[in-house]
C-alpha positions in Angstrom: 4.3 -19.8 -11.1 5.2 -17.1 -8.5 2.6 -15.5 -6.2 2.1 -12.3 -8.2 1.3 -14.1 -11.4 -0.8 -16.5 -9.4 -2.9 -13.6 -7.9 -3.2 -12.2 -11.5 -4.4 -15.6 -12.7 -7.1 -15.8 -10.0 -8.2 -12.2 -10.8 -8.2 -12.9 -14.6 -10.3 -16.0 -14.1 -12.7 -14.1 -11.9 -13.2 -11.4 -14.5 -13.8 -13.9 -17.1 -16.4 -15.6 -14.9 -18.1 -12.3 -14.2 -18.4 -11.6 -17.9 -20.3 -14.9 -18.4 -22.8 -14.3 -15.5 -25.5 -11.8 -14.9 -26.6 -10.5 -11.5 -28.0 -7.4 -10.0 -25.4 -5.2 -8.2 -26.1 -4.1 -4.6 -27.7 -0.6 -4.5 -25.7 2.3 -3.2 -25.9 6.0 -2.8 -22.7 7.4 -4.4 -21.6 10.8 -3.7 -22.6 13.1 -6.6 -19.8 15.1 -8.3 -21.7 18.4 -7.5 -21.3 17.6 -3.7 -17.6 16.7 -3.7 -16.6 20.0 -2.1 -19.3 20.0 0.4 -18.8 16.4 1.8 -17.3 15.5 5.2 -16.1 12.2 6.6 -17.1 11.7 10.2 -17.3 15.4 10.5 -13.8 16.0 9.1 -13.1 17.9 5.9 -11.7 15.5 3.4 -8.8 17.7 2.4 -7.5 17.7 6.0 -7.1 13.9 6.0 -6.3 13.0 2.4 -5.3 14.2 -1.0 -5.4 12.9 -4.6 -2.2 11.2 -5.7 -2.3 12.5 -9.3 -1.9 16.1 -8.3 0.0 18.1 -5.7 -2.1 18.6 -2.6 -4.0 22.0 -2.2 -1.8 24.5 -0.4 1.1 22.1 -0.3 3.7 24.8 0.5 1.7 26.0 3.5 1.3 22.4 4.6 5.1 21.7 4.4 5.7 25.0 6.2 3.5 23.8 9.1 5.1 20.4 9.1 8.7 21.8 9.3 7.6 24.0 12.2 6.7 20.8 14.1 9.6 18.5 13.1 12.3 21.2 13.7 11.2 21.7 17.3 10.4 18.2 18.3 12.4 15.1 19.3 13.4 14.4 15.6 14.8 17.9 15.0 18.4 16.6 14.5 17.5 13.3 12.9 18.0 12.7 9.1 14.8 12.9 7.0 14.0 9.3 6.0 11.2 8.0 3.9 10.0 4.4 3.3 7.7 3.4 0.4 6.1 -0.1 0.5 4.7 -1.5 -2.7 1.8 -3.9 -3.4 2.5 -7.5 -4.2 0.1 -9.8 -2.4 1.9 -12.7 -0.6 5.2 -11.2 -1.7 4.7 -8.6 1.1 6.5 -11.3 3.2 9.7 -10.1 1.5 9.2 -6.5 2.8 8.3 -7.8 6.2 11.5 -9.8 6.3 13.6 -6.9 5.1 12.4 -4.7 7.9 12.8 -7.4 10.6 16.4 -8.2 9.4 17.2 -4.5 9.2 16.1 -4.1 12.9 18.1 -7.2 13.9 21.1 -5.6 12.2 20.6 -2.5 14.4 20.7 0.0 11.5 17.1 0.5 10.8 16.2 4.3 11.0 13.1 5.9 12.4 11.2 6.8 9.3 10.0 10.4 9.0 7.3 9.2 6.5 6.0 5.8 5.6 3.8 5.2 2.6 2.0 1.9 1.7 -0.1 0.4 -1.1 -2.0 -2.9 -1.1 0.1 -5.5 0.8 2.3 -2.5 1.7 -0.6 -0.9 3.5 -0.7 -3.9 5.8 3.0 -3.5 6.6 3.1 0.3 6.8 1.6 1.0 10.3 4.0 -1.5 11.9 7.0 -0.2 9.9 6.0 3.3 11.0 5.8 2.4 14.7 9.2 0.6 14.7 11.0 -2.6 15.5 8.9 -3.4 18.5 6.2 -4.5 16.0 8.4 -6.7 13.9 7.0 -9.8 15.7 3.5 -8.9 14.4 4.9 -8.6 10.9 6.5 -12.0 11.1 3.3 -13.5 12.6 1.2 -12.0 9.8 3.4 -13.1 6.9 4.6 -16.5 8.1 1.6 -18.1 9.8 -1.5 -16.6 8.0 -3.0 -18.5 5.1 -5.6 -17.7 2.5 -8.5 -18.8 4.7 -7.2 -16.6 7.5 -7.7 -13.5 5.3 -10.4 -14.3 2.7 -13.0 -17.0 2.2 -14.5 -18.0 -1.2 -18.2 -17.3 -1.7 -20.7 -19.3 -3.8 -20.6 -17.8 -7.4 -24.1 -16.4 -7.3 -23.6 -14.9 -3.9 -20.2 -13.6 -4.8 -21.5 -11.5 -7.8 -24.4 -10.1 -5.9 -22.0 -9.0 -3.1 -19.4 -7.6 -5.7 -16.6 -10.0 -4.8 -15.7 -13.6 -5.1 -14.1 -13.8 -1.6 -15.4 -12.5 1.7 -12.7 -10.3 3.5 -14.5 -10.7 6.8 -11.5 -12.7 8.3 -9.1 -9.9 7.3 -11.5 -7.2 8.7 -11.6 -9.0 12.0 -7.7 -9.4 12.0 -7.5 -5.6 11.4 -9.6 -5.0 14.5 -7.2 -7.0 16.5 -3.9 -5.8 15.2 -4.8 -2.1 14.3 -5.9 -1.7 17.9 -6.7 1.4 19.9 -3.2 1.2 21.3 -1.6 1.1 17.8 -3.8 4.1 16.7 -2.9 6.0 19.8 0.8 5.6 19.1 0.4 6.6 15.5 -1.4 9.8 16.7 1.5 10.5 19.1 4.1 10.2 16.4 2.0 12.4 14.1 2.2 15.2 16.6 6.0 14.8 16.6 6.0 15.4 12.8 6.1 11.9 11.4 3.7 10.9 8.7 1.9 7.6 7.8 0.2 7.6 4.3 -1.9 4.8 2.9 -3.0 4.7 -0.8 -6.4 3.5 -2.1 -8.2 3.9 -5.4 -11.4 5.9 -5.6 -13.2 3.9 -8.3 -16.0 6.5 -8.7 -13.4 9.1 -9.7 -10.8 6.7 -11.0 -8.1 8.5 -9.0 -5.4 7.5 -6.4 -6.2 8.7 -2.9 -3.5 9.1 -0.3 -4.9 9.0 3.3 -3.0 10.8 6.2 -3.5 8.1 8.9 -2.0 10.2 11.7 -4.3 13.1 10.9 -7.3 10.8 11.2 -5.9 9.4 14.5 -5.9 12.8 16.0 -9.7 12.7 16.1 -10.1 9.5 18.2 -13.6 7.9 18.0 -14.9 4.5 17.3 -15.9 5.7 13.8 -12.5 7.2 13.0 -10.7 4.1 14.4 -12.8 2.0 12.1 -12.2 4.4 9.2 -8.4 3.8 9.5 -9.0 0.0 9.4 -11.3 0.4 6.4 -8.7 2.5 4.5 -6.2 -0.3 5.0 -8.8 -2.9 4.0 -9.7 -0.9 0.9 -6.0 -0.6 0.0 -5.6 -4.4 -0.2 -9.1 -5.2 -1.8 -8.2 -6.4 -5.2 -11.3 -5.6 -7.4 -13.5 -8.5 -8.4 -11.7 -10.9 -6.1 -12.5 -8.9 -3.0 -15.4 -6.6 -2.4 -14.8 -2.9 -2.4 -14.9 -0.8 0.7 -17.5 2.0 0.9 -16.4 5.1 2.7 -19.4 7.0 4.2 -19.6 10.8 3.7 -22.2 13.4 4.6 -23.2 16.3 2.4 -26.3 18.6 2.5 -27.8 16.7 5.4 -27.7 13.4 3.5 -25.4 10.3 3.7 -23.6 9.1 0.7 -20.7 6.7 -0.1 -17.5 6.4 -2.1 -16.2 3.1 -3.6 -12.6 2.4 -2.7 -10.5 -0.5 -3.9 -6.9 -1.7 -4.0 -4.4 1.2 -4.2 -2.4 -0.9 -6.7 -5.1 -0.2 -9.4 -3.6 3.3 -9.8 -0.1 3.0 -8.2 2.1 0.0 -7.3 4.1 2.2 -5.1 4.3 6.0 -4.3 6.4 8.4 -2.4 5.6 12.2 -2.9 4.1 14.0 -5.9 6.3 14.5 -8.9 5.0 18.1 -9.2 6.6 18.9 -5.8 10.2 20.0 -5.9 10.8 18.8 -2.4 14.3 20.1 -1.8 13.4 23.6 -3.1 10.3 23.8 -1.0 12.0 22.6 2.2 14.8 25.1 1.7 12.2 27.9 1.9 11.6 26.9 5.5 15.3 26.6 6.3 15.1 22.7 6.3 18.4 21.6 4.7 18.9 18.1 6.2 19.8 15.2 3.9 16.9 13.2 2.7 16.9 9.4 2.1 14.2 7.4 0.4 14.0 3.6 0.7 11.6 1.7 -1.6 10.7 -1.9 -1.0 9.2 -3.5 -4.2 7.4 -6.6 -2.9 8.0 -8.5 -6.1 10.5 -9.3 -8.7 11.3 -6.9 -11.5 12.7 -9.4 -14.1 10.7 -11.7 -16.4 11.4 -14.7 -18.4 9.9 -15.7 -21.8 7.5 -18.6 -21.9 5.0 -19.8 -24.5 1.5 -18.7 -23.6 -1.3 -21.2 -24.2 -4.0 -19.9 -26.6 -6.8 -20.1 -24.0 -8.8 -17.3 -22.5 -7.5 -18.1 -19.0 -3.8 -18.1 -20.0 -4.1 -15.0 -22.2 -5.9 -13.1 -19.5 -3.5 -14.2 -16.8 -0.4 -13.2 -18.9 -1.9 -9.8 -19.8 -2.8 -9.1 -16.1 0.8 -10.1 -15.0 2.3 -7.9 -17.6 0.2 -5.0 -16.7 1.0 -5.2 -13.0 4.7 -5.8 -13.6 5.2 -2.9 -16.1 3.1 -0.5 -14.0 5.4 -1.3 -11.1 8.5 -0.7 -13.2 7.1 2.7 -14.4 6.3 3.7 -10.8 9.9 3.0 -9.7 11.4 5.0 -12.5 9.0 7.9 -11.7 10.1 7.9 -8.1 13.8 7.4 -8.9 14.0 10.3 -11.4 12.0 12.5 -9.0 14.5 11.6 -6.2 17.4 12.4 -8.6 15.9 15.8 -9.4 15.5 16.7 -5.7 18.9 15.4 -4.6 17.2 12.7 -2.5 19.3 9.5 -1.8 17.4 6.6 -3.5 17.5 3.0 -2.2 15.6 0.1 -3.8 15.1 -3.5 -2.6 13.3 -6.1 -4.6 13.0 -9.9 -4.7 16.1 -11.1 -6.6 15.5 -13.3 -9.7 17.5 -16.0 -8.0 14.5 -16.7 -5.8 12.7 -19.6 -7.4 10.2 -20.8 -4.8 6.6 -21.3 -5.9 3.5 -21.0 -3.8 1.1 -23.9 -3.3 -1.3 -24.3 -6.2 -4.6 -22.4 -5.8 -3.3 -20.5 -2.8 -3.3 -16.7 -2.9 -1.5 -16.7 0.4 0.7 -19.8 0.7 2.2 -20.0 4.2 5.3 -22.1 3.2 6.0 -19.8 0.3 5.7 -16.6 2.5 8.0 -18.2 5.2 10.7 -18.7 2.5 10.3 -15.2 1.3 10.3 -13.7 4.8 13.5 -15.5 5.6 15.1 -14.4 2.3 14.3 -10.7 3.1 15.4 -11.2 6.8 18.8 -12.8 6.0 19.5 -10.4 3.1 19.0 -7.4 5.4 20.8 -8.9 8.3 23.9 -10.3 6.6 24.0 -8.6 3.1 22.9 -5.4 1.4 19.5 -5.5 -0.3 19.7 -1.9 -1.5 20.2 -0.8 -5.1 20.9 2.9 -5.9 18.8 2.8 -9.1 16.3 0.4 -10.8 18.1 -2.3 -12.7 19.1 -1.5 -16.3 18.0 -5.0 -17.5 14.6 -6.3 -16.7 14.8 -9.4 -18.8 15.7 -12.9 -17.7 16.7 -15.4 -20.2 
């Protein structure tokens, strides 16, 4: 069983366990719908640092106009416009980390104008954004870390009362170390040059995808905002039920409230820019006519093979969850592909080939030997071959 199905199996089992147990949920002070437009986050207006992923951002044309004024006068004025989208996929993120590292070693990796990340892609995205000098951190993270380095199981009773079966304290501590003040400062510097780093979470209260502009937050340096950036990344990887949600603090009407954010993969497996935005047309309004390339790394396979499902609750739940994740990811890829075709954006897709048959260690969400194999597959493919497809595959079946 590959790592994505394995993660799905763990999640399915946890959901089943939750349904059989009863406990009081932790109290919270959720933001009322009537105060949505009044709330601030660390003194910042939410619409200046984030947008909802299911609709075009407010005043999007004005925002693109301001952005083109920056990018056309800065150090990237003559560089091609290049976007990178990193999907979810748990331990399969080792593939994306390997692709980026091998691409760097080949000497052909571009400086990305925009990087977006969801779930495990959110862990990769800051380092992909900052460039090849951070490849060693990617390799370290995806070839040496194990499950216990990122999440620790909690006793069942304690887990339910804390709204998750695993503690993400180890990952929270790792983010403090790797998403350091130096890293955030560099992100802020690149933002001022016109580059953008966007991380996706799911606002579970509103049931909507949220896209956070990390560089915009990094402009307002403070201990709270630095931690907000880390919390956004943590939220993006926090698989519901398995991991506890992340609560984002807001202020409204002199009171403090919170929003519940979980894994961005709940609403999108991967994202680029809104379908409602005719990118080429809008850019032309501001005399921006450079070619645009979009690279999408799907941290997972796209093919599937038939197998008889045992008539047990666990196997049915696991297979259903795996099917949901897989088919949502395929739908996301087609949405991005056809949007790129419409806007004359060059589309490039990499995904784990069906020939990769390694399996993770049993009962390991993050199996180090498995991730090493996957990292090296991505690395060698990018260094010596060509991982990129110009369209999603026509056949998603595997006999």
